[in-house]
C-alpha positions as semicolon CSV with decimal commas, in nm:
position;residue;x (nm);y (nm);z (nm)
1;X;0,765;-2,123;-2,453
2;X;0,603;-1,941;-2,743
3;X;0,704;-1,592;-2,852
4;X;0,379;-1,445;-2,716
5;X;0,428;-1,611;-2,377
6;X;0,786;-1,479;-2,357
7;X;0,660;-1,130;-2,445
8;X;0,387;-1,145;-2,178
9;X;0,631;-1,275;-1,918
10;X;0,878;-0,997;-1,993
11;X;0,607;-0,731;-1,973
12;X;0,479;-0,873;-1,644
13;X;0,829;-0,877;-1,492
14;X;0,907;-0,524;-1,609
15;X;0,572;-0,397;-1,484
16;X;0,611;-0,564;-1,144
17;X;0,964;-0,423;-1,109
18;X;0,842;-0,073;-1,198
19;X;0,554;-0,093;-0,950
20;X;0,785;-0,225;-0,678
21;X;1,028;0,061;-0,741
22;X;0,742;0,313;-0,744
23;X;0,614;0,187;-0,408
24;X;0,955;0,265;-0,259
25;X;0,911;0,632;-0,346
26;X;0,546;0,696;-0,263
27;X;0,465;1,024;-0,096
28;X;0,262;1,032;0,225
29;X;-0,075;1,074;0,054
30;X;-0,010;0,778;-0,176
31;X;0,105;0,562;0,115
32;X;-0,212;0,659;0,299
33;X;-0,420;0,561;-0,005
34;X;-0,256;0,217;-0,020
35;X;-0,314;0,169;0,353
36;X;-0,681;0,265;0,316
37;X;-0,727;0,021;0,029
38;X;-0,571;-0,260;0,231
39;X;-0,803;-0,185;0,525
40;X;-1,107;-0,164;0,298
41;X;-1,007;-0,490;0,130
42;X;-1,004;-0,668;0,466
43;X;-1,340;-0,517;0,556
44;X;-1,488;-0,611;0,219
45;X;-1,373;-0,974;0,261
46;X;-1,540;-0,988;0,602
47;X;-1,863;-0,845;0,462
48;X;-1,860;-1,090;0,173
49;X;-1,826;-1,379;0,420
50;X;-2,158;-1,280;0,577
51;X;-2,345;-1,318;0,249
52;X;-2,507;-1,633;0,114
53;X;-2,272;-1,847;-0,097
54;X;-2,431;-1,749;-0,430
55;X;-2,392;-1,377;-0,352
56;X;-2,036;-1,435;-0,230
57;X;-1,954;-1,595;-0,564
58;X;-2,107;-1,306;-0,760
59;X;-1,906;-1,046;-0,571
60;X;-1,586;-1,249;-0,574
61;X;-1,619;-1,310;-0,949
62;X;-1,688;-0,940;-1,002
63;X;-1,380;-0,830;-0,808
64;X;-1,156;-1,089;-0,974
65;X;-1,274;-1,004;-1,325
66;X;-1,248;-0,630;-1,262
67;X;-0,889;-0,676;-1,143
68;X;-0,811;-0,898;-1,442
69;X;-0,944;-0,634;-1,681
70;X;-0,738;-0,366;-1,505
71;X;-0,430;-0,589;-1,531
72;X;-0,485;-0,642;-1,904
73;X;-0,537;-0,269;-1,955
74;X;-0,212;-0,193;-1,770
75;X;-0,026;-0,440;-1,990
76;X;-0,177;-0,281;-2,300
77;X;-0,083;0,068;-2,183
78;X;0,271;-0,047;-2,107
79;X;0,315;-0,185;-2,458
80;X;0,143;0,117;-2,614
81;X;0,373;0,347;-2,419
82;X;0,676;0,165;-2,559
83;X;0,535;0,191;-2,912
84;X;0,458;0,560;-2,864
85;X;0,811;0,618;-2,736
86;X;0,964;0,454;-3,043
87;X;0,735;0,653;-3,271
88;X;0,829;0,977;-3,095
89;X;1,200;0,897;-3,119
90;X;1,157;0,830;-3,492
91;X;0,976;1,163;-3,537
92;X;1,256;1,341;-3,351
93;X;1,514;1,170;-3,573
94;X;1,675;0,989;-3,282
95;X;1,606;0,650;-3,445
């Protein structure tokens, strides 16, 4: 495994662990939001099934690519947050 792959794997595992831990402590409004998204996701899949195959593919590709972009942005923000933390600790003289 290359250095970059190890780095990406570590970030993914840390991110998934943080999200899992966060979901354990969601307040009622956040839990409601997750429930609504799950219900809407099911409804959206049913609606997509009623469309012609070419339109299904367009929407499916759109949703998958949007989620992939969001995932990449989350990874970038995670790494940037770590870099910002180190920079801040240096400025404070802690490192």
